C-alpha positions as CSV (number, residue, x, y, z in Angstrom):
1,M,216.7,-11.2,-43.3
2,L,219.5,-14.0,-44.1
3,N,222.9,-13.0,-45.1
4,I,224.7,-15.8,-47.1
5,I,228.4,-15.6,-46.9
6,S,230.3,-17.1,-49.6
7,S,233.4,-18.9,-48.9
8,E,235.3,-16.5,-50.7
9,Q,234.3,-13.5,-48.6
10,L,235.0,-15.9,-45.5
11,A,238.6,-16.3,-46.7
12,Q,239.0,-12.9,-47.6
13,A,238.0,-11.8,-44.1
14,L,240.5,-14.6,-42.5
15,K,243.2,-13.3,-44.5
16,S,242.6,-9.7,-43.9
17,A,242.8,-10.5,-40.1
18,C,246.0,-12.1,-40.5
19,V,247.7,-10.0,-42.4
20,A,246.6,-6.8,-40.2
21,E,248.3,-9.1,-37.1
22,I,251.7,-9.3,-39.0
23,R,251.7,-5.5,-39.7
24,A,251.1,-4.5,-36.2
25,P,253.6,-3.7,-33.8
26,K,252.6,-6.1,-31.2
27,P,255.8,-6.7,-28.4
28,G,257.1,-10.1,-28.7
29,N,255.3,-11.2,-32.0
30,V,256.9,-11.5,-35.5
31,S,255.8,-8.5,-37.4
32,I,256.8,-6.4,-40.3
33,Y,258.9,-4.3,-37.8
34,S,261.0,-7.6,-36.7
35,A,261.2,-11.2,-37.4
36,G,262.0,-13.6,-34.3
37,H,261.5,-17.0,-32.9
38,G,263.3,-18.3,-35.7
39,M,260.2,-17.2,-38.2
40,T,259.6,-14.7,-40.6
41,V,256.8,-12.4,-42.0
42,Q,257.0,-14.4,-45.3
43,Q,256.2,-17.4,-43.6
44,F,253.4,-16.1,-42.1
45,E,252.0,-14.4,-45.1
46,A,252.2,-17.8,-46.8
47,S,250.5,-19.7,-43.7
48,A,247.5,-17.2,-43.8
49,N,247.1,-17.6,-47.9
50,A,247.3,-21.7,-47.1
51,I,244.7,-22.0,-44.2
52,A,241.9,-19.7,-46.0
53,A,240.4,-22.4,-48.3
54,P,240.4,-25.4,-45.7
55,L,239.1,-23.3,-43.0
56,T,236.1,-22.4,-45.0
57,V,235.0,-25.5,-46.9
58,P,231.0,-25.2,-46.8
59,G,229.7,-27.8,-44.8
60,A,232.9,-29.1,-43.1
61,S,232.9,-30.2,-39.3
62,V,235.5,-28.2,-37.1
63,G,237.7,-31.2,-37.0
64,E,238.1,-31.4,-40.5
65,R,238.6,-27.5,-41.0
66,I,241.5,-27.7,-38.5
67,L,243.6,-30.7,-39.9
68,R,243.2,-29.3,-43.5
69,A,244.6,-26.2,-42.5
70,V,247.4,-27.5,-40.3
71,E,248.1,-29.9,-43.0
72,A,247.9,-26.9,-45.6
73,T,250.4,-24.9,-43.5
74,Q,253.0,-27.7,-43.1
75,Q,253.1,-28.1,-47.1
76,A,253.6,-24.2,-47.2
77,V,256.4,-23.7,-44.5
78,G,257.0,-26.7,-42.9
79,C,256.6,-25.1,-39.3
80,N,253.9,-24.4,-36.7
81,T,253.4,-20.3,-37.7
82,N,249.7,-20.3,-36.9
83,L,247.7,-23.3,-34.7
84,G,246.5,-21.2,-32.6
85,I,244.8,-19.0,-35.4
86,V,243.4,-22.5,-36.8
87,L,241.9,-23.5,-34.0
88,L,240.2,-20.1,-33.1
89,A,239.2,-19.6,-36.5
90,A,237.6,-22.8,-37.3
91,P,234.3,-22.7,-35.2
92,L,234.2,-18.9,-36.0
93,L,234.1,-19.4,-39.6
94,C,232.1,-22.6,-39.3
95,A,229.3,-20.7,-37.3
96,A,229.4,-17.7,-40.2
97,Q,228.2,-20.4,-42.8
98,Q,225.4,-21.6,-40.7
99,E,222.0,-19.7,-41.7
100,S,220.9,-17.0,-39.4
101,G,220.3,-13.6,-38.6
102,A,222.7,-10.8,-39.1
103,H,223.5,-9.9,-35.0
104,A,223.3,-13.8,-34.4
105,L,227.4,-14.9,-34.6
106,L,227.8,-15.1,-30.8
107,L,225.3,-17.2,-30.5
108,K,226.0,-19.4,-33.6
109,V,229.6,-19.9,-32.6
110,R,228.1,-21.2,-29.3
111,G,225.9,-23.4,-30.9
112,V,228.7,-25.1,-33.0
113,L,231.0,-25.6,-29.7
114,E,228.0,-27.5,-28.3
115,R,227.8,-29.4,-31.1
116,L,231.7,-30.7,-31.3
117,T,231.8,-34.4,-31.7
118,Q,234.5,-37.2,-30.6
119,Q,235.8,-37.3,-34.1
120,D,236.2,-33.2,-34.0
121,A,238.9,-34.3,-31.3
122,E,239.9,-36.9,-33.2
123,L,241.3,-34.7,-36.2
124,T,241.9,-31.6,-33.9
125,Y,244.6,-34.0,-31.8
126,A,246.4,-35.3,-35.3
127,A,246.5,-31.9,-36.5
128,I,248.3,-30.7,-33.0
129,R,250.3,-33.8,-33.7
130,L,251.2,-32.9,-37.0
131,A,252.1,-28.9,-35.9
132,K,254.2,-30.2,-33.0
133,P,253.7,-26.8,-31.0
134,A,256.4,-25.9,-28.3
135,G,255.8,-26.3,-24.9
136,L,253.2,-28.5,-25.2
137,G,253.7,-30.6,-22.5
138,S,251.8,-33.9,-21.4
139,S,248.2,-33.8,-19.5
140,A,247.3,-36.8,-17.1
141,R,243.8,-36.7,-19.0
142,H,243.0,-36.5,-22.5
143,D,246.6,-36.4,-23.5
144,I,247.0,-35.6,-27.6
145,S,249.3,-38.4,-27.9
146,E,246.4,-41.0,-27.4
147,K,242.9,-41.3,-28.8
148,P,240.3,-39.0,-27.4
149,Q,237.3,-40.6,-25.3
150,V,235.5,-37.0,-25.2
151,T,234.2,-34.5,-27.2
152,L,236.5,-31.7,-28.6
153,L,234.6,-29.2,-26.0
154,G,235.2,-31.8,-23.4
155,A,239.0,-32.0,-24.0
156,M,239.4,-28.4,-24.3
157,Q,237.3,-28.0,-21.0
158,E,239.7,-30.0,-19.4
159,A,242.7,-28.0,-20.7
160,R,241.0,-24.2,-20.2
161,E,243.1,-23.4,-17.0
162,R,246.3,-24.0,-18.3
163,D,245.8,-23.0,-22.7
164,S,243.9,-19.4,-23.4
165,I,242.8,-20.7,-26.4
166,A,241.2,-24.2,-24.7
167,R,239.5,-21.6,-22.4
168,Q,237.5,-20.1,-25.3
169,Y,236.0,-23.2,-26.4
170,A,235.3,-23.6,-22.8
171,N,233.3,-20.3,-22.4
172,G,232.0,-19.7,-25.7
173,F,234.6,-17.1,-26.6
174,A,233.9,-14.7,-24.1
175,D,237.4,-13.1,-23.9
176,V,237.4,-12.8,-27.5
177,F,233.8,-11.2,-27.9
178,D,233.7,-9.6,-24.5
179,V,237.3,-7.8,-24.7
180,G,239.0,-8.0,-28.0
181,V,235.9,-7.1,-30.5
182,P,234.7,-4.3,-28.5
183,R,238.5,-3.2,-28.7
184,A,239.2,-3.6,-32.1
185,R,235.9,-2.0,-33.3
186,E,236.7,0.9,-30.9
187,T,240.0,1.2,-32.2
188,L,238.7,1.1,-36.0
189,T,236.8,4.6,-34.9
190,R,239.9,6.2,-33.6
191,F,242.3,5.4,-36.3
192,A,242.4,4.5,-39.8
193,G,244.1,1.1,-40.0
194,E,243.3,-2.7,-39.0
195,E,246.7,-3.0,-37.6
196,W,245.7,-0.7,-35.1
197,A,242.8,-2.5,-34.1
198,V,244.9,-6.1,-33.7
199,L,247.4,-4.2,-31.1
200,S,244.7,-2.6,-29.6
201,A,242.8,-6.0,-28.9
202,Y,246.2,-7.4,-28.1
203,L,247.0,-5.0,-25.5
204,A,243.9,-5.2,-23.9
205,L,244.0,-9.0,-24.0
206,L,247.7,-9.2,-22.7
207,A,246.5,-6.6,-20.1
208,R,243.9,-8.6,-18.6
209,F,245.0,-12.4,-19.5
210,P,248.3,-13.7,-18.6
211,D,250.0,-15.2,-22.1
212,S,249.5,-19.1,-21.9
213,H,252.3,-19.7,-23.8
214,V,254.5,-17.9,-21.9
215,E,253.3,-19.4,-19.0
216,R,254.0,-23.3,-19.8
217,K,257.3,-21.8,-20.9
218,F,258.5,-19.6,-18.3
219,G,256.0,-19.7,-15.6
220,S,253.0,-17.7,-14.1
221,E,255.4,-15.0,-12.2
222,L,256.9,-14.2,-15.7
223,A,253.6,-14.3,-17.4
224,R,252.0,-11.8,-14.9
225,Q,255.0,-9.4,-15.4
226,V,254.6,-9.4,-19.1
227,S,251.1,-8.7,-18.6
228,S,251.7,-5.8,-15.9
229,R,254.0,-4.5,-18.9
230,A,251.1,-4.8,-21.2
231,A,248.6,-3.1,-18.6
232,A,250.9,0.2,-18.5
233,L,251.0,0.5,-22.3
234,D,247.5,-0.1,-23.0
235,S,246.9,2.7,-20.7
236,T,249.2,5.1,-22.6
237,W,248.0,3.4,-25.9
238,Q,244.3,4.3,-24.8
239,R,245.1,8.1,-24.3
240,S,247.1,8.4,-27.3
241,D,245.5,10.7,-30.2
242,S,248.0,9.1,-32.6
243,P,248.7,5.4,-33.5
244,Q,252.4,6.3,-34.3
245,A,253.1,7.8,-30.9
246,L,253.7,4.7,-28.9
247,L,255.9,2.9,-31.7
248,P,259.0,3.4,-29.7
249,Q,258.1,2.1,-26.3
250,L,256.4,-0.8,-28.2
251,L,259.3,-1.7,-30.5
252,A,261.5,-1.5,-26.8
253,F,259.8,-3.6,-25.5
254,D,259.3,-6.1,-28.4
255,A,263.2,-5.9,-28.7
256,E,263.5,-6.9,-25.0
257,L,260.9,-9.7,-25.3
258,K,262.6,-11.5,-28.2
259,R,266.1,-10.8,-26.7
260,D,264.7,-13.1,-24.0
261,G,262.8,-15.3,-26.5
262,I,259.5,-14.7,-24.9
263,N,256.8,-14.7,-27.2
264,P,253.0,-13.8,-26.2
265,G,252.0,-16.1,-29.0
266,T,248.6,-17.2,-27.8
267,T,247.6,-13.4,-27.1
268,A,248.4,-13.0,-31.0
269,D,246.2,-15.6,-31.9
270,L,243.6,-14.5,-29.8
271,S,243.9,-10.6,-31.6
272,V,243.4,-12.5,-34.9
273,A,240.1,-14.2,-33.8
274,S,239.0,-10.9,-32.6
275,L,239.5,-8.8,-35.4
276,L,238.4,-12.0,-37.6
277,A,235.0,-12.0,-35.4
278,L,234.7,-8.6,-36.4
279,H,234.4,-9.1,-39.9
280,L,232.0,-11.7,-39.5
281,Q,229.3,-9.7,-37.7
282,D,230.1,-7.4,-40.6
283,L,229.6,-9.6,-43.1
284,L,226.6,-11.0,-41.7
285,Q,225.5,-7.2,-41.5
286,G,226.7,-6.9,-45.0
287,S,228.8,-4.1,-44.2
288,F,232.3,-5.7,-44.4
289,T,234.2,-4.6,-47.7
290,G,237.2,-6.6,-47.6
291,S,239.4,-3.4,-48.2
292,G,241.4,-3.8,-44.7
293,A,245.3,-4.3,-44.8
294,K,247.4,-4.9,-47.3
295,P,249.9,-7.9,-47.8
296,A,252.4,-7.6,-45.0
297,S,255.4,-7.1,-48.1
298,H,253.9,-3.5,-48.9
299,R,254.9,-1.3,-46.1
300,S,253.2,2.0,-45.5
301,K,255.2,5.0,-46.3
302,T,254.5,6.1,-42.7
303,K,256.4,3.4,-41.0
304,P,259.6,3.4,-39.8
305,Q,262.1,0.6,-41.5
306,H,263.4,-0.3,-37.7
307,V,263.7,-3.7,-37.2
308,G,264.0,-4.9,-33.6
309,A,266.0,-7.4,-31.9
């Protein structure tokens, strides 16, 4: 039986995932616990609201969604708060709008990726130039400063070894669906609150895959060290019977990373994509209620008012 999802439902699912991400105490990232890297929670909230409509336009191509969403972000906050989220969300949302059965999201995502065009690449390159992400560097082949001569999938395949978001395009979102989604779903059965699902996906992903943004900026050795620290926290997290129990360790690591200007931002983007994919699976099955995370400005009474570095 087909379950047709409206743009409004998709926008709600996306915003819920984005809000949960900024409520999660993910070490090194902007959250309600601590600003950082010259950005604030309010900018991330505004960005989430800005991208919801352009990313869920029925019939729009992946490239069109990406460029419109980046343009909307620039109008809303004037800086790059969410390029990675946009790049990951566009094919997921495009896939969810395809007519198919309830359990076929992964297959539909991979179908969307296979149908990407050179125009998708041109529009995405324009979006990346507009966002001006830090630490992007240049490439001998398919550099974003030049007109692409390949499809967007081809360009992402070329970049897969140096960028974790490109790797998702190249491997059919394997990291998201094999690691992030199962961990997020398992955590939702243990603890109430989508922010904990995002945190759990973040720790699982960072423990397994050194953050490519950190690696580009600081080198592979430091990226591996950050992953090793995340793996230790993840091990403790999985044994914990309370989501609050790990907060002191998480916030201490967060302050340390921000003190040194280290931001595992690509992993944060993957954690948003993981919760979004989970929501889309539930929408296709008719079980997503949309009652997840509250706006980040409304703090839970159980959350400390601590601010990190």
